[in-house]
Structures are given as C-alpha cells and as structure tokens.
N, C-alpha and C positions, 0 to 999 in steps of 0.2 A: 290617805294620799299615797303612802308608800305602796300599798297593795295595787293601786290603779296605775302606778308609774314604774314600779320596780323592774318589770320585764324589759322595758326600753333601755334601762341602765345596766342590764345584765346583773341585777342584784338578787341574790338568793335570800329568802326569809323563812325562818322556822317559827311557827306559832303553836303554842300548846295551851290547852285549857282542861280543867277537870270536868266542868259542866258548861253547857251553853248558857246557863243562868248567870255566869260571870261576865257575859258580854251582852250588849243590846242586840235586838233582832236585826237592826240595820247593819251593825258590824258583822254579825253572823252571815248576813246576805252578801256582804262584800268579800268575806273570807271564802265562802263556798263558791262564789262566782268568779273569783280571781286566782285561787290557789289550784294549781293543776293536779297536785297529789294530796289526797286527804286520807288520813288514817285514824281509825277509832278502835280502842279496846272495848271491854265490856262497859256499858253505860247504863244509866237508869232507863226505865220504860219511857219516860217523857222524851229524853234525848234520843233514844232509839227511834221513836216515832218521828221526831223532827228530822233527824238525819236521813232516815229511810225515804221520806217524802221528797227531800231535797236531792238525794243521790240518784234515785231511779224509781219514780212513781209506779212503773210497771210491776216491780217486784218489791214494793214497799213492805208488804206483810212479811215476806221471807227475810228481808234485810233487817226489819225491826226485831223479829224473833232472834235472829243470829246475833245482833249487837247486844241485846239485853241478856243473853245467856251464854256468851263466849266463855270458855274456860281460861284459866291462867295462861298468860303468854300467847293467847290467840288474838289476832287482830284482823280487821277488815279494811281493805284499801280500795279507794276509788281514784282512778287515774283518768286524766283528760285524753280523749282520743286525738290521734294525729290528724292533721288537716286532710279532709276527704274520707276519713274512716268513721265507721259507726262507733258511738260511745260504748265502751266495754262495760259489762256488768261488774259491780264491785266484787272483789275476790277476797277470800279468807286465807290467811297464812299464819304460821306459828313459829315461834322462836325457840331455840334451845334454852333450857333453864340455866340460870347463871350457876357457875361452879361454886361448890362449898368454900367458905372462907377458912383456910387452914391457918388460923392465927389463934393465939391464946387469949384468955379473958383480959389480961392486962393490956394487950395491944388494942382490943376492941374498946375498952374503957377510955384509953388515951385518945383514940381516934374520935370517939363521941365527944369527949371534952373539948378537943381541938376544934371540931366543927361547931360546937355551941359557942365557943369563944369567937370564932371568925364570923359566923353567920346568924347566930341566935342571940337571945337575951338572957341565956343561962337559966330559964325557967321552964324548960321542956320537961313534961311529966315523964316519969319512968316508964309508964305504960306505952309511950310512943317511941321509946328507945329500943323496944323489942319488936319483933316482927309479928304484928297482929293482922297483916294483910289477908292471910288465908281465911281467918275468921270473918273479917268484914266482907270479903268476896263471896264467901259461902252464904252469908246473910243476904247479899244482893241477889244471888241466884234464887234463893228461896222466896224473896220478895216478889220477883218477877215471874215465878213459875206458872202463875195463872194465865200468862199471855199465850201459852201454847194452845189454849182452848179458844182463843179469839179468832174470828174469821175475817176481820177487817183491821187495817192499821188504827191504832188508838190515836185520835187527834189531840192537839193541845186544847187546854180549857177554852181559850178565846175562839179557837177555830170551831170547837163544838158549839159554843154559844151562837156563833154566826150561822152555822149549819142548821141549828134548830130554828132560829129566827126565820131564815129563808125557807125552811120547810113549812113553817106555819103561815108565813105572810106572803110567800111568793117573791116576785121581783121587788127589790128595794134599792133606793139610792143610798149613797154613802152616809149622808146625814141621818137617814132613817135607821140604818144599821147601827151607827154610833150610839144613837139614843136607845135603841132596843137592848143592846148588850151593856149599856151603862159604862162605856169606855171613857177614860179621862179626856182623851183628845182624838181628833179625827186622824192624826198622823199614826197613832197606834193601830187603828183599824186599816188604814191604807196599806201599811207594811204587811199585815196579816193577809188582807185580801189579795195583794199582789202575789204572795207565795201560793195562796189557794188557787188563784187563776192559773198560775204557772204549772201547778201540779194536776190541774184538771178537776179539782174538787168543785170549783165555782166557775160559772160562765159569766161573761160580761157583755151587755148590750150597749154599745157606744154609738149606735146609729143616730142618736139625737144628742143634744147638749146635756140632757139629764141622764147621765150614765146610770144604768141599773145592773144589779148583780143578781144572779139566780143559781140554784144548785144544778150541777150537770146531771144529765140522765143517769150516768154511771153512779154518781153519788147517791141519788135517790134509790137506785136499785140496791146498792151495797149497804147503805146505812139506814134507810127508812122504809124498806120493804121487808116486813116480818112474815115469813112463811110459817104459820103456826102448825101446818100439817107435819113439819119436821119434829115438832114437840109432841104431838099426839093427835088422835083422830076423834076423841070424845067430843060430844056436842058442846060442852061448856069450855073447852080449851081455847077456842077462838075468841070467845067473849072475854074471858079472863085475860088472855094475852094482850088484847087490844087495850083494855083498861090499865093493865100493868105498864105497858109501854108508854101510854100517855101520861101516867103518873110520874114516871122517872124523867120523861122529857120536860114536864112542867117544872120539876125540881132542878133541872140543869144537869142531871146525872147522865153520863154516857151509858147507852144500852144497846146491845146487839144480840142476835141469835148466836148461841155457842155452837162450836163445831159438833155436828151430830154423827161423826164417824164412830160407829159402834164397834169396839174391839173387845174381844173376850178378856175379862179380868180388868178392864179399864173403866174408870168413871167418866161421866159427862154431865154437864149441866144443861138446863133448858135455855136460859138467857144469861148474859153476863153484863154486869153493871160496873161502873167505876165512878166513885165520888171524888171529884177533883179537889174540893176544898179539904176533905179529910184524908185524901190520898189513900183510899181504901177500895179494894176490889170486892165485888159482891157476886156470889153464886146465887142465881135466881131460879127458883123451881116453881112450875105451874102444876098444881095437883087437881085432877078431875075428881068429881064426886064419886063416880063409879070406882075409880082406883082406890080412893080412901076407904070405901066400903069393903071392897074385895081384897085389897092388898095394902093394909095400913103399914106393913113393915117396909114398903118401898118409901113411904113418906119419912119414916124414921131414919132410913139410910140416907135420904137426901139431906136431912138435918144434921148428919154426922160427917159425910164424905168430903165436905168442902175444905176441911183442914188439910186432908191428904192431897187435895188438888192445888193447894197453895193460895186459896182465897183468904181474905181478911174477915169476911162475914157471910152469912147466908140469909136470904129472904125467901119465904115460902108463901104462895098465894093460892087461894081457892074460893069457890062459891059455897063450899060445904063447911059447916061448923065442925065437922069431924076432924078437920085440920087442927083446930084448937085442942081437941081431946088428945090427939097424938102429941101435940106440942107440950101441953101442960103435964102430961104423964112421962114424957121421955127426955125433954130438954132441960138441962141444968144451966147451960151458958146462955141465959136469956138476954144478955147484953149484945152478943154477936150473932145469935140466931133469933130471927123474928118471924112470926106468922101473921098473915093478914087475910081476913075473910071479906070478900066483896059482896055486899048486899044488893 
C-alpha cells in the first residue's frame, strides 16, 4: 500500500534485500514496478536472471552477466525515464573503498561488544566478527563463472518448466499449465506468466474467453532451436545432440548451446546445462565416433577442462563405445564426470 501511494504524499522509501527469495514474487513486482531508482550489487545467478529480465529484456544477457560477476564496490543502477523520454539502459558505477579504520584492537573489541549489547543476543560467532566478505565474494564469483559461456539468459526454475511445457504441448490454458508444472496454486502460475508475457518470453491469445499462452517466436529461436552444426559436422553429431537435448528437457534440466566463439588458448563447451534442484551447472560434450578414433586426447581434455571453466560437473555423450574406454582409463572423479553412450 505504501509503494502504490507514497509518491502522492511525497514520501521517500528505501527498501533493501539480500536476495529476492526473501520476498514474494508479487511484492517484488510491486517494488520493481513502483520504485523509480533500483540498485543492485553482485547477486546470485538466479537473482541476476530475474532482475535482468525485469529491468531490460533487450539486454538481459549482458545485464545478467554483469550483475552476477560485479567486483567489490561495483553496482548497477536502473533509473526511471523522465516523462516523454526513452527508458535508459541500466548503468554500472563504483564507489571508493572505505578508508582503513585507524583504531587500536581495544577500540574495535569495545565497539563490537557495544553493538552486540544494543542489537544482538550476545551469541555472535567470532568468525562473523572478522571480515570474511572478500572470501565469500570470491566464492560467489567462482560459482557463477560458468555463466560467461551461456548464450541466453538463465530462466527461473518455474519459468523453465512453463517454457518446456509450452514447447512440447503448444498453446495451453492457465489450468493446463498449472497441472503440467505441478504448481500448488493457479495464483503462483498467474504471477509468473504475467512477468513472462511482459518480458516477451510468452505470448497470450485472449481473443476468446479461453485465454491461451504460447512461446513467442523469439523464445523458440533462442531457447529451443539447437544448431548442431556449431558443435560439429560429423554425421552422428546431429543425432546425438537431438537425443541429448530431449533427455535433459524431459528431466527438467535447463539446456542451451554454449557460446562457440573460438579464441586461442580459451576453452569452450558444446552445450550447457543447469540442474535447478541441485543448483549445479553442467558442461555437456558431444563426441563423434570419428573424433574418438582419431583424436581421443580431445575427449580426455573435455573431461578435464570443465573445472577451469567454472562448471560443477561434466557430461560426455556419444554413439561410440570408445568414449567409455577413454572415460574408464582417464577419469578418476566419476561422481562429477559422467559418460553416456547412446545405443
């Protein structure tokens, strides 16, 4: 209520959250729709995707990568355009680092004790009294490093479920979508669909009483058109790729073609997957039979390079059983590296 009426009373309001998971989707929609100035530091991959799609769907990929990998004291700001002006693109800015505290150890201990007395319960662990932010921030950067290889914005789990259902079934009504994604209530799906329609991911046919939703042409091209010629030209690459894609889609795992910009000394994957429930990124490699015969060392490299690229695991696929020979002889981390032969 305050958000919707504050401006008419000339009331200023400052809202801050660590993650969007702390608030409901409906409240997030109220905040982003009514707050003229919105600022974000480095956030998780999920929040980066959510904010990027809300702020500017035209540049959602670039905004998502920026939000998920910003350095310390770097922020991105989205401002509302003045009446009659075009909405400006979110901009990045950075702050000066805070000055060093020129106080002795006794002063710091007294200060911490006083703050605990005033605002805490006296049970704060010592590890949180010291500054571990740089360690945590570095871990966050490392966790999201794989996003630089993605070619489309990473959707939220429910968004992806809806996208996959509409891709398989075509146009569906709200009730049908709710049943397909096993949502608890229709209201949950309504909120998600509203944002997806707003960002152009989903289209809506409301020409009749039975409103139906469908994937936009752009979404089909970006998310469900897999150009296997970018992966390789061998005869079996296309067959394997199609079966692999269908397998991950059936499991509800996000999958897309990785960026194929070949740069000297830089690694690349064939496909990228993301397991929402396990919150793990997957480097997916398609190995042709001819490549396994002539250059098995390439398959060995594919089973090793994923760590350096920031992925959580690696999946390798082929029609040739030679893949298993390379896997059994070379791979020791069989929990995070897996090989699959398609018969």
